N, C-alpha and C positions, 0 to 999 in steps of 0.2 A: 823641205817638202819634196815628195817624189814627183819628178817631171814626166817620166815615161812609165806608165802603168803597163803591166802585162796585157796582152790582147791575143785573140786567136791567131794572128799572124806571127806574133812573137810571144809565145806563152812562157810563163814562169815554170821552170822545170824543177819538180820536187823529187829528190832522190830518196829512196826507201828500200828496205828489204822486201821480199816477196811473200812473207807469211800473211795469213789472213789478218792477224792483229796489227802487223806493221802497215798493211794496206788500209785498215780502218783508220789508223792514226794519221796516215798521209792524207786520206780523204777528209778527215775532220779538220786538219790544218787548211786544206783547200777550201772547205766550207766556211771556215772562219775568215779567211782572206777574201773570199767572194763577198761575204756579208759586210766586212769592214770597208771595202772599196767599191761595192756595188758592181762587181765584175761577173761576167758569164763563166760557166764551168770550163768552156774551152779556152779560156785565157790561162789555163794551167794544164800542165802535162805531168802525170805521175810516172816517174821513171824507175823501174825495178832494177836493182843492182844486186848481183849475186855476191854474197860475202862468205869468207872462209868458214865462219862459225856455223853457217847453215849447211855447208857441204861436208864438214867433218863432224859426224855426230856419234861416233863410236869411241871417243876418247874424252876424258875430263877436260874442261876448259883450262884448268891450271896447268895441264900438260902440253897444251898447244898454243898458249899465248895470251890467255886471259881475255878481258873485256873488249879490247880493241878488235877482236875477231869479228864482232858484229857491226863495227863502224868503219874500219880502215878503208875498205874499198869504196865506200860511199864518200868518205871524206877526200880520198884521192880524186874521185870524179869531181867533187866540188872545187878542189884546188886546181884541177886541170881544165875547168870550165865546162865539163860535161853536164853538170846540173847547176842550178842557181841557189837552192837551199837544200838542206838535208833534214829529215825527220827521224829521230831516234827515240827509243825508250831510254829514260834517264838511267835506269839500272844497268844499261849496256855501255854507258859512256865512261871512258877513263877520266880520272880526276883532272888531268892536264889536257888542254886542247892543243892540237897541232898548230904550229906557227902559221899565222895568216887566217885562222878561223876563230870564231867566237860563239859562245852559247848566248843566243839573243833573246829567246822567249820560251815560255812554257804553255802547254795547255793546262786548264784547271785540273788539279789532282783528283783522281777517282778514289774509291774506297781503298784504303791503305792496307787492309787486312789480307791475310792468306786464307784461302779456302781449303778445307779438308775434303779430299775426293777419294772415294772408295766404292767399289761395286758390292762390297760384302758387309761392311760394318758402318754404323752410324756416326761413330766418333772415335777419336784417337785412343781413348781409354779402353775401347772394345777390342782393339787388335790383340790377338793372342801373343803369348811370349814367343819371341823369335820370328815374328812376322816380318816379311820383306816390305820395305818402304822405298819408293823411288824418289830420289831428289839429287840434283847436281848442285844445289845452292849450298855453299859453305855456311851461310847464315842459318838456313833452315836445319841443316844437318846437325850443327853444333847445339842448337836449342832443343832439337828433338832428342838427342842423346842424353841431354841433362835430365829430361823428363822420363825417357824410356830407353835406358842403356841396353836393354835386352833386345831391341829391334835390330834387324840387319838392314843396312842401307846399300842401295845400288845406284849407279849412275843412271840418270833418267832424262836424257836430253831430247830436244825437239820442240816443235811448236805445240800449242794447246791440243790440236787435233791428234798429233802424233802421240803425245803422252796419254791421251784418253784411249787411243787404240792399244797402247802397251798395257794399260790396265785391263782392257777387255781380253787381251791375249794371255794374261796371267803373269806378266813379267814382275809385277809387284802387287801387293794387296791394297796399297794406298799411295797417294802422293799429295803434294800441296801445289795449288795453283793460285796466282794472284787474283783476288776478287775483281780488281780493276780490269784485267784482261777478260775474265769471264763475263763481266757486266757489259763490256764493250762489244763482245761477240754474241750477246744474247744467250749466253750459256750459264748464267748464274745458277740455274736449277741443277747443274751437274755437281755442284758442291753440296756435301752433306750439311755444311754450315761454315760460317766464317769464324776464324779463331781470333778472339779479342787480343788487343795489343799487350795486355798485361800477362798474357800467356805465351805469345810469340811476337817478339819485336819485329815490325815490318821493315822493309827496305827503306833506307834513308830517303831515297827519291825514286 
């Protein structure tokens, strides 16, 4: 049994990235903990930590260190006592956890499907031959090229809002965004539609 629950004088510090989606997830964790222990909001403090993956967006993840780029600084803060818990997207987490840390719990999983997003066409099949599609996900790129080897793929990093802006600027004709993130941000309407899992396998977690 927990003897000392967090309180406004000694809040539980929740480490997170600073993107709108990351903050939504941290606030949802706070809401769940508030409900579970009947605690006030100010018994928790959301601590935004800058991570390398958010600061270097002009290079592919595989070229600068992989998934740990979105978690390392937060986990360092956790190990150093700067925060008490960390909230990550599962897709950003390395398979093995740093010594001294453990993956303790999950939020309920949202829609697992990818959303097709384009300002000009309604579905993937409508893209013209040679169209540019933005994606930095190796999973999405591999599956897309099986279906449409004629398409040109470009790196497309950044949070949801950044990628939507790149579409508006014409960097690519289309991209894919997780329906889970769009739903959580109230932006599901931005997707032309969700791609069923028998057409594009979703992320494992």
